[in-house]
C-alpha positions in Angstrom: -101.0 -53.9 28.0 -104.1 -52.0 29.3 -101.9 -49.7 31.4 -99.8 -48.9 28.3 -102.9 -48.0 26.5 -103.9 -45.5 29.3 -100.4 -44.1 29.3 -100.5 -43.6 25.5 -103.9 -41.8 25.6 -102.6 -39.6 28.4 -99.5 -38.6 26.3 -101.8 -38.1 23.3 -104.1 -35.7 25.2 -101.0 -33.8 26.4 -99.8 -33.6 22.8 -103.2 -32.3 21.7 -103.2 -29.7 24.5 -99.8 -28.5 23.4 -100.9 -28.3 19.7 -104.1 -26.3 20.6 -101.9 -23.9 22.6 -99.6 -23.4 19.7 -102.5 -22.9 17.3 -104.0 -20.4 19.7 -100.7 -18.5 19.8 -100.4 -18.5 16.0 -104.0 -17.2 15.6 -103.4 -14.5 18.2 -100.2 -13.4 16.5 -101.7 -13.3 13.0 -104.8 -11.3 14.2 -102.6 -8.8 16.1 -100.4 -8.2 13.0 -103.6 -7.7 10.9 -104.8 -5.1 13.4 -101.4 -3.5 13.5 -101.5 -3.1 9.7 -105.0 -1.7 9.7 -104.0 0.9 12.4 -101.0 2.2 10.5 -102.4 1.7 7.0 -99.5 -0.6 5.9 
């Protein structure tokens, strides 16, 4: 049971890591589109 708990927390941390990566990509994309609009006055 204890080993299952460790395995679950490991999977959870991997999940959080993937989520943070996705959020970072979304933020980078949104900020770049804003900069693009500012440059071309759209």
